[in-house]
N, C-alpha and C positions, 0 to 999 in steps of 0.2 A: 504494500500499500504506500504510494508516494506521499507521505505526510511529513510535516516538519514541526515536531514539538518544541516548545519553549515554556519554561516554568511561568507561572503567573498566579497571582492572587491579588485582590484589591477591591476597591469600592466601585460605585457607579462610574461609567465612562465619562470623562470630560467632554463637553460639547463645545461647539464653536464653528466658525467657517473652516477654511483650510488652514488655519492658524495652528499653533502648537498647543502643548498642554496648559491647561489652567484658564483658558478663555471662558468667558460667561456664556451659557447656552442661549441660543436664539430660539425662543419658544416656538416660533412658527416653522422652524426648519430642522431643529436639532434634537428635540425630545426623543428619547428611545421609543421605538414603535413596538407595541405588543404584537406577539405572533398571532397570525390569523388562525381560526379554527381549522382542523384538518379538512382538506379538500383541494381542488385543483387551484393553481395560482391564478391571481387576476390577470386579465388580458394585457395589461401595461406595466412596464417597469420590470426590474428583476424579480425573481420568484419570491413572493411573500411581502412585497413592499407596499403594494396597493397604490403606487403612484409612479410618476415619471422621474427617475433619477439615474444618472449615469454611474456605473460602477467600474472602477479599476480592479479587475479580478486577477489575483496572483496565486500560484500554486503554493500550498504550504509546505515547508520543508522541515524535516525533523531537527529539533535543536541538538547541536553537538553536546555530548556528555563528556565530562572530565572526571574520572575516578581517582582518588588518592587512596592507596592501600596503606593503612597504619598497622604495622605487624609487630606484636610482642615477641621479643627475642630474649626474654628473661631465662635465668638459669633453669627454671623448671621445664623449659622446652628442649633441653639437651636430650639427645637420643633419637629413637624412631619417630617421636612426635614431630621433632624439627624436620626430619627427612620427609615425612609425609606432607606437612604443611607446605614446605617449599616446593615439593613436587606438584602439588595442586596449583601453586601460584605460577609456576613455570608453565604448566599446562594451560592455564586460563589465558595468559597473554599470548601463547602461541596458537590458540584455538582460532580457526579461521572465522568462527562466529563472532569473535571479539573485534574483528577488523573494523576500523572506523572510531572505536572508542579511544578517547584520550585516557591514558593510564600512567600513573607514577607510583612510586613505592618509597616508603620510609619506615625504618625500624626503630624500636626503642627497647631498652634504655641506651644512654650514652654514659660514659665511655664505652669502649668495646670495639670490636672489629669494625673498621670503617671509619672510626674517629681519627682525625688527622693528629699527628704528634711529631715532636723532634727528638725525644728520648724516652727511655722506659718510664721515668718518673711522671711523664705526662699521662701515662696509662694507669696510674694508681699509686696510692701512698706506699705500698709494699711491692714495688716493682722488682722482678727478678725473672731470669729466663724460665723458671718453673711456674710462674704465676702470670705475669704480664710481660709483654715485650712490644717494642716499637720497631717495626721493620717493614721493608717493602713486601709486596704480595709475592709469594712463592708457592710453586705447585709441583706435584710429581708428574714429570713430563717424559714421554717416550720419544723414540727416535723420529716418529712421524710428526712431532709437534702436538698440538691440541686443537680440537674444535669444540669441545665441551669444558666446562669449568673443571680443572684438575683438582685432586685432593690437595688440600693445603699441607704445607710442610715447613720445616725450617726451625721449629721450636721444640723444646725438650719434651713437651707433653703431646706432640703430634705422633701418630703411628708412623712406622717406617714406610718409606715409598716401596710400592710393589716391585718385584723383580722386573728388570728391563726398563725402569724408569729412574730419573734422577731428580733432585730437588733443584729447580731453576726458577729465576725471576719470570714472572708472567705479567705482560702488559695487557692493555685494552686497545682495540682499534678505535681511532678517534671518531669515525663516522658510522661504521657498522657495529660497534661495541662488542665485537667478537674477541675471544682470548687470542693472544698472540705472543710470540717469543722474541722476535728480532726487534727489540726496542730501539725506536728511532728510524726504522726503515718502513717503507710502504707495506701495507697489509695485503698478502697475496689474494688476488681475486676481488678486492675491494674497490669502490669507486675512487676517482681521482681525489687525491688529498687525504686518503684514509691511511693514517700513520699509526704504527704501533707505539703507544704511549705508556710510559711507566706509571705505576700506581702511586708513587710517593710513599712515604712512610705513614703507617696507620697502626692503631692499637689491636692487639689480639690478646685474649685472656681465656683462662680455664677456671676462673674463680668468681664466686658471686660477690663482687666488691660493691660498694655503694655507687650509685649512678650519679651523673652530673646533675647539679641543681641550677644550672644557669639556663634561664629561659631562651636566650639567644642561641644555645646549642641546638635546641630542638626546632628552631625556625629554618629548617633546611631539610632536603630530601636526599635519599640515596640514589634514586633514579627520577629525574624530572618528568613531569606529565608530558607525554608525547603520544601522538596518534598511532595506534597499532595498524598493521604489523611492524611498521618501522621503529617504534619504541620498544619492542619486545626484548632485543638484545641488551639494552641498558638495564632493564629489570632483571634479566637473567644474571648479568654480571654483577649487580648489586647483591643478589641473593648469594652468589659465590663468595663475596667479600666478607660476609657476615657469619658470625657464630653466636650461639646463645650464651648469655651470662646475665648476672645482676638481678635486680628487682623489677618492679613494675610501676614506674612513676607516670601514671596514666594521665594526670591533670597536664603536666608540662607537655607530654607528647600530643595530647588532643589540642591544646592551644597552639602549638607549633603547626600542626597539620591544618587546622582551620586557617591560620594565618597564610599558609602556602596556598590554600584554595582560594582565599580572597584575592591574593596577588595574581593568581592565574586567571581569575574571572576578570580582574581589572585589565589585564593584558588582552583578554579575549571576551569582550562583552557579548552577552547572549548565550554563552555556553552554560550548561547546567552542572554546577559543582556538586560531587557527592563524595563523602568520606565513608570508607569501610574500615572499621576497627576490628582486628582479630586478636584476641587475647586468650590466655589460659590461666589467668590468675586474678585475684582481687587487687585493686590499686593499692600501691604502697608508697610510702615516702621516699624521697630520693637519698636522704642522708642515712636512713637506717632502714635497711630492707625488711626488718621485722615489724615496723610500725605500719599499721594500716592507714590508708589515705581516705579521708572523707569523700563520700561520693557526691555531696552537694554541689561543691564548685564545678565538678565535671558535668553534671546534668545542666547546671546553669549555663555553662559555655556551650553545650550542644543545643539547648533551647534557644539561646541568643542567636546562634548560627542559623537555626531553622526558621526563626521569625524575622531575621534580618533581611537586607537586600544586598547582595543576591542571597536567596535562601539556600542553605546547605543542608541537605538530608544526610543523616548518618545511619548507616547500617552496621550491625554489631554481630560478630560471630564469637561464641565463647566455646572453648574446648575444655571440658571438665570430666574428671572421673567420678564415679558414684561415691567414693570414700571422701570426696572433697565436700560433700554435703550440699545444702540447698543455697548457701550464701552466693556462690559464683553465678549460678543461673538467674537468681534473683537480681543480682547486681547488673548483669549484662542486659536483662530485660528493661531495667530502669533506664539504662542508657539508650537503648533503642527507642523507647517511648519518648524520651527527651529529644532524640534526634529526628523523630517524625517518621520512623519506619515501622512502628507498631510493636513488634516483638523481636527478640534476638534469635539467631540460629544457634541452638545449643547442640554441641556434638560431643560424642565420647571418643577418647584417644585409642580407639580399637584399630584392628588391622585394616579396616575399610575407611579410615580417616581421609585419606586422599580423595577417595570417591565421594564421600559426604561433603567435604569441603568444596570440591569441584562442583557438586550439585548446588550448594549454597551460593557459590559465586555466579553460576549460570543463572539462577533464580534472580539474584540481585540484578544482573545484567538485563534480564527480561523486564524487570519492574522499572529500571532506570530508563529504558528507551522509548516506550511506546507513545505516550500521549502529551507531549509538550512540543510547541511549535515556536520557531523564530518568527518575529513580526517582520515581513518583507517590507521594503520601502516602496511607496507608491510611485507611479511613473512620473508624476509632477507634484510640486508643492510638499507641504509637510502633512503629517497625519493629524486628522481630527478624530480624536478617540471616541467621539459621540457618533461617529459614522464609520464604524468598522463592524463587519459581519463575518461569521464563520460558516461554511457550507460544506456539507459532505455529499459527494457524488457517488452513489452506489450503482449496482447493476441495473436496477429498475426504477430508481427514484432519486431526487435531489432534495436533501433536507437542510433546512436552515437551522443551525444550533443556536439556542437562545442564550443571550448574555445573562449571567446570574450575579455577577459582582464579586463573589468570593467563594471559597471552597465551602464554607459554612451554609451557603445558600443553594448548593447543588440539589436539583430536583432528583429523587430517587428513581423516577421513571423516565423523565425526559432528559435528564442530564443537564448540559449547559457548558458554558465556557466562562473564563475570567482571566484577567491580567495578573501577571506576577507581582505587580505593585499597583497601587491606586494612581491612576494617571493625573489625578488632580495634585498629587504630591510630587511625583517624579515621573520620569519617562519610562513606560514599560519596555521590556526587551523580549518577553515571551508571552505566548498564550497557553493556558492550561486548560484541559477539559475535564469534566467531571467523570466519576467512575462509570456511570451509565453510558455516557457517550464514548468513553474509551472502550468499553465492551462492545459497543456497536462497530467501532473502527476495526477492532481485532477480529470480529466475526465476519466482516467482509473485507478481507485483505486486499482485494482487487480494487477497492474503492479509492477515492482521492479526496484530499481536503483542500478547500480553496478559502483564501482570505481575501475579502472584498472591501474596498474603500469607496466612499461616496454616498451611501444611503444610510438613514438612520439606523442606529443599532437596534436590533430587534430583541425584545425581552419577553419573558413569560409574564402574563398579566397577573 
């Protein structure tokens, strides 16, 4: 279905001539028009208008979606759980069905693998080769080089390299983000300018040390948001650079991730920003991993992001064992509610965790994509938000979708649409449709959505 979703929520449309937002309505020409009763359209004017008005009709295009994966790499993730989680993340970004999504990745806590350093002391108060080290990235490499992230090596706690391989510095291709060995030289088979670049020094650890408490440390990403499939290698390379350690300083991590999404939306207005938080533990303080972290400030941050402009929806995935008790599932559900996604995905760290996590990510992908539309620009003039209409062209009929003003006013049967923000206050970027309308769009995948400018906005009486 050639549709173009963009977020939206807001009040009544601002009316006026062809001027911008906030003009006073002209009662004779700009008051929203109630939808007519079911039946054939009147003989004059566009369907459902009952008058002669010229419309500039544009095809609705799905709003671009930017996902930031915020993944817990605390010490409790060590072992098969980490392997299964990272396998699911790798599969998700490589899945052809994810093509077109913007996806980035950031891990928490910090310090740890991936944190920049100049010496071992930067990696912890008790730095030593057996506990923490600052070094360049090294992997077990065979005679044919590497096409996949090689096993890490070079530290006292690393397992020995497999027979036939040696521990060697591993770089990253500057454009394709593939692993490479000949640092400073062109990457074989890569595009022009794709150079093998050294990692620089970063921390690695095998000890549950206290995490960084500096908010600025968390205002960065391991792999920047980029459209798939081109962005997938950067995500895979970031996974290879990280290992589990430390506690779960969720507040700082969430605040940093939300900041990154706001910056992304500022660079790309009209994109829909979404946060996916995946964790296996209760929030803890950054200075003392044994101290629990209050959930209130975290839910407040997620609520503010959901109700702000742009609105950021947060999905939450929790991985808990039965012996962990009910606290973990209850906490992640509270976070999901605050983030506007309803309830969390609660998974068990069993042998099918990769499959279950992949299914959860696929479900989130499906929920993120369908029913938000970018507002196209009219052929001439500026947009009069009191003269915008949304129309669905199905196989056998053409339906005008009524404007309802906000998500709270969606009609359970007739659905409706609304803006991402109140046009009286600021300029909308996206059109959102209600659940009933979204279901109609999905049921008739061959249909198309049109956004029309020039006739009074039609509303439910």
